[in-house]
N, C-alpha and C positions, 0 to 999 in steps of 0.2 A: 607700818616705819619698813623697808629690806633689813636685810642684818647685813651689818660691812661686813666687805670681802676678807676673811685671813689675814693679814702683813705679809708674809712669804709669798698670797698667792699674789697681793701685790706686784712685791715685790718683781717673781718674775717676770712678769706683762713687761713692767716699766724697765727694766734690762733688757730685754729682747723689742724692744721697744729702739731704746735709744744706740743695743749692740748694728741694729739693722742701718741706721744712721750714718755711720760714728765714723767708715771710709767707705765710703759712696750715698749719695744724694738724693735720691726715690724713696721714698716716704713710704714705710711697710700703710701694709691694708687689710682687713681681716682675717681674711682666705692667707692669706704671707704668714700670718699671727698663730690661724690655728696651722699652716704644718709644720712651722717651724716646735712650737711650743707643744704636739699631738692633740691640740685635744678638735671639740665636733665641732665647725662651722658657730652655729646657734650656743658654743657655751662661751664662746668667744665674743660673738656681736651682747652676752651681757654681760658679758664682762666692764665689756669697753664704758659700755652703757654706762656704766657702777664708775667707773674710775676717770668719766668724761661727768659722771655730775660730781665728784668729790673733787671736780681741781684739777681731774691730774694729766689728763690727755685733750686733746680736740677731735670732731669728729663729723662727716656727715654720713647721714646713711647713704651707705655706700664706695661710697670718699676711701680717702687716707687717714690712718691714726695719724697723730701729732703729739708729741712731751709738751707741753704751758711748761712755761718758767721752779714752778715748781711741783712737778712734774719731775722737768733736766735736775734740778738740783738733788729731785728724790731716787732719780736711776744713780748719776753719779756717789751719790754715800753710798749705798749698797756696791755698784761695780769697783770703790775705793775700798773695799774691806774683803772686794774679795780676791781681786787682786797684788791688793798686798800678802794676804794672804795666798795667795799663789806663789811671790817673792822667797818668802816667808821657809813657807816651804826646802826651796827653792837649795835656797843655801842653808839655812839648820838642819836641818836634820839631810839633806841632801839626795832630794825626789826626784826625778825624771820631771824636764819641760813638759815632757806623755801623760801624766803619773795627777799629777797637778787637780784639776780640775771638777772634778767629781766630788772630789779631799776637798776642795774652796769652798764648791757648790752646801754641801754643809754645814764647813766651819764659820760663812761669815754668818747663819742669825742664830751662832751662837756663841760668837765671845760680845762683850765686850765694851765696851765705846772707850775704856778705858785703857780694858787691853791694845788694840788695838792699835792707837796709838802709843802707850810703847815697841810696842812691830813693829812701826817704822819708821817708833827714834832710834829703834837697838838697829835696823838699819840700812840705815842715815838716810831718810826719809828721800827714797824711791820714787825715777817722776815715769820709770816703764816697766813693766813684771817680766815674764820668764820668754812667752811671745816678743815680747816690744810694744806692748798695749801698753799706752800712755794711765798711765795711772793718776784721776786726777785728785788734788791737792784736797785742804776740809772745807774750800769754802767751795764744791766744784768746778776749778776752774781745769781745763788742761792743755800741753802744750805739742806739736804736731805740724811735726814737717810736711813737709812739700811733699806730698808721694804719687808714685805709678803703678797696677797695678804690675806683676811679671808682667804675664797676657798684653798687654793694653804695651806693653813700653816699646819699640822699635831696634831692628836688629843694630849689635853696633851699642847700647845702650849699655853705660858701667849706672850703680847705683849700689850705695848703701842695703842690705838687707834691713827693715825698719819695721818688720813684722811681721809672723805664721798662722798663718790663721790652725786657732787649737780645737775645733773640731769633727778633728783625726788624728789621736794618739795612735793610729800606724801610716801614720801621713806624713806625724814629722819625726817618727819612728828612722821613716826609710831617709827622708831631709836630713838629717841630722850622721846619717852614713855616708853622705855624699859626702857633708861639710856645708847645707846650707844652711844657717846659723844665723840669728840677730848681729849684728854690728860685722861680719861676713859683707866682703865684696865681691861683687859677681854683675858678670858681664856674659850682653845674651848674642850669643849665634843664632845662627841656621839650624833647621830639622828639630829645632825644639831640645837646642844640646845651648849647655854657659860653661863660660870661665869662673870659678870662685878666686877668688886671691892670689886671681897672678898663671890660677892652675893647670891642669891639659886640659880640656875639654868636656863636657860630663854628660851625657844623657839625662832633663829632668825625671824624675820617676814624673810617675801614672800622677794629675790634678795638680801638682806643682804649685806648674803657671798659672792658678786660681786662687794660690791658696800662701802665694809671697809679696808682697810691698815690697818695691827700692824706691833710696829718695829720687829728688826727679834730680 
């Protein structure tokens, strides 16, 4: 019998699959998984087969990969850890929102369930992390408002910033510099510009339109 994959490897795959469909509906393919994780396609194919055998994903050859109910619960559990830790670091230790991701990647595997729930209680059981991503509850459930990606929002649309992608720390700093943060109101203007909280028209930083989600 082949050795079971390490727990952290399972979690990394399940998180990546979960993230891919969290803000859009197209399922992830093995090649997309390989690109996101920085791994060889053959390595990903082998791991996906192991995850399928363990009941965490469904997959057919050359097709997309989807989480099973068990896979979704496990993915939500580790994402809950990650996002609670990010929120804790920002609120309690003064980290900026562009500094917390890598720290949380390490700590999410290290803290106990008891400490995690203590952190949640101390923070008042938050439902969103510093980037606006929903924090699953202990059962894995999340609440998400209807949304539109900024690049797809029509001219004149006004919405509250619901979520900002945390993939690029430099972009997070640029957005913060022009006042685009979770909870602020953004109106879409012509020429790649926006108005924030009824202020003056400002140009969007590069790549921002594909990294900001607004309420509908």
